[in-house]
C-alpha positions in Angstrom: 18.7 14.1 0.3 15.2 14.1 0.5 12.1 11.9 -0.6 8.6 12.0 -0.9 7.0 9.2 0.7 3.5 8.3 0.4 2.0 5.6 3.0 -1.0 4.1 1.5 -2.9 2.2 4.9 -5.6 0.1 3.8 -6.8 -1.7 7.3 -10.3 -0.9 8.0 -9.6 0.1 11.2 -7.6 2.8 12.4 -5.3 1.8 14.6 -5.2 -1.5 13.6 -2.2 -3.7 13.4 -1.1 -2.8 10.0 -1.6 0.8 10.9 0.4 0.5 13.5 3.0 -0.3 11.3 2.3 2.1 8.8 2.7 4.7 11.8 5.9 3.2 12.9 7.1 3.4 9.1 6.1 7.3 8.8 7.9 7.9 12.1 11.3 6.4 11.2 10.6 8.2 7.4 10.3 11.9 9.5 13.1 11.5 11.6 15.3 10.3 8.0 13.9 13.8 6.6 11.9 12.9 4.5 8.5 14.3 3.6 5.8 12.4 4.6 2.1 11.7 3.5 -0.4 8.8 4.9 -3.7 7.4 3.3 -6.0 5.9 5.2 -8.4 4.3 2.7 -11.0 3.8 4.8 -11.4 7.7 4.9 -11.6 8.1 1.2 -14.0 6.6 -1.5 -12.4 4.2 -3.9 -15.0 2.4 -5.9 -14.2 -1.2 -7.8 -12.7 -0.5 -11.4 -15.9 -1.2 -13.7 -14.3 -2.6 -16.8 -15.2 0.0 -19.1 -12.4 0.3 -21.1 -12.5 4.3 -21.2 -9.5 4.4 -19.6 -6.8 1.9 -21.6 -9.1 1.6 -25.0 -9.4 5.5 -25.5 -7.1 7.0 -23.3 -8.9 9.4 -20.9 -9.4 9.7 -17.5 -11.8 7.3 -15.6 -15.1 8.8 -15.4 -15.6 7.3 -11.8 -16.1 10.5 -9.2 -14.0 9.2 -6.4 -11.0 9.5 -4.5 -8.7 6.6 -7.0 -7.8 9.6 -9.6 -5.9 11.9 -6.2 -4.0 8.9 -4.8 -3.1 7.5 -8.2 -1.5 11.1 -8.8 0.0 11.0 -5.5 1.7 7.7 -6.3 3.1 8.9 -9.6 4.7 12.1 -8.0 6.1 9.9 -4.8 9.5 8.5 -5.0 8.4 6.1 -2.5 5.2 3.9 -2.5 4.7 2.1 1.3 1.6 -0.5 0.6 0.3 -1.6 4.1 -2.8 -4.2 4.2 -3.7 -6.4 6.6 -3.9 -10.1 5.7 -7.3 -11.9 5.0 -7.1 -15.9 4.0 -3.2 -15.2 3.0 -3.7 -12.2 0.6 -4.5 -8.6 1.1 -7.6 -7.2 2.0 -9.8 -6.3 -0.7 -9.3 -1.8 0.0 -5.9 -2.5 -1.4 -6.6 -4.5 -4.2 -9.3 -2.2 -5.3 -6.6 1.0 -4.8 -4.0 -1.2 -7.4 -6.8 -2.3 -10.2 -7.7 1.2 -10.1 -4.3 2.3 -10.9 -5.1 0.8 -14.5 -5.7 4.3 -16.0 -2.2 5.4 -15.3 0.2 3.1 -14.1 2.5 3.7 -17.0 3.2 6.6 -15.2 3.9 4.9 -12.1 8.2 4.6 -12.7 10.9 4.7 -11.0 9.2 4.1 -7.3 11.0 2.5 -4.4 8.3 0.3 -2.5 8.1 -1.1 0.8 5.4 -3.5 1.4 3.4 -3.5 5.0 1.5 -6.8 6.0 0.0 -7.5 9.5 -1.7 -11.3 9.9 -2.4 -13.0 13.2 -0.7 -16.0 11.1 3.0 -16.5 12.8 4.1 -18.4 9.7 6.2 -16.1 7.7 6.6 -18.1 4.4 2.6 -18.4 4.6 2.9 -14.8 4.1 4.5 -15.1 0.6 1.1 -15.0 -1.3 0.0 -11.7 0.1 3.8 -10.6 -1.2 3.2 -12.1 -4.6 0.0 -9.9 -4.5 1.7 -6.6 -4.3 4.5 -8.2 -6.9 2.2 -8.5 -9.2 1.8 -5.1 -9.1 4.9 -4.2 -9.9 5.3 -6.6 -12.6 3.1 -3.9 -14.4 5.4 -0.9 -13.7 8.9 0.5 -15.4 11.9 0.3 -13.3 10.1 -0.3 -9.7 12.3 -1.3 -6.8 11.0 -3.2 -4.2 13.3 -2.5 -0.9 12.0 -4.0 2.0 9.2 -5.8 3.3 8.2 -5.7 7.4 5.9 -8.9 7.9 4.6 -7.8 11.0 3.1 -11.6 11.8 1.2 -13.4 15.1 -0.6 -10.2 16.0 -4.5 -10.6 16.0 -6.2 -8.4 17.9 -6.1 -4.8 17.6 -2.9 -3.8 19.2 -1.5 -7.1 19.1 1.3 -5.9 17.0 2.6 -3.8 19.9 3.9 -7.0 21.8 5.9 -8.0 19.0 9.4 -7.3 17.4 7.7 -5.7 14.2 7.1 -2.4 15.4 10.5 -1.2 14.9 11.3 2.3 13.1 13.1 1.0 9.5 
């Protein structure tokens, strides 16, 4: 059965290593007969949460006028959510963290989703990447019935495109 797959690429550069891993995932998902949409956060305007509490205390939509509400809506309707980030100082990049924080207004509606995580890092030690994955898992801990389905650890790639020379750029 075909699924709606949403890929959120938080790389600050198109064609960066984590973005290339997203492209590989997208190719595989399409070949498997799924409907796929990739969002490149750099092309969107997503402001940090201001902590105004309009959403949590009053149940109203976030008053910020940016692209976050549209992205969260796509997360709500997706069957599968792929979250991809380059690793900076052993954690996710700011663009991804800001997007996760902006889910606050509607996170209770992001239910029964399958999740995949994609990371790209210069570091070669996979165990050092668990901090990054733990950040994603912290988000999932707040959701209802999330299913972590897999992690792609794109390690050992620093310069743009180096991921192409590793075994990690494979179609899942």
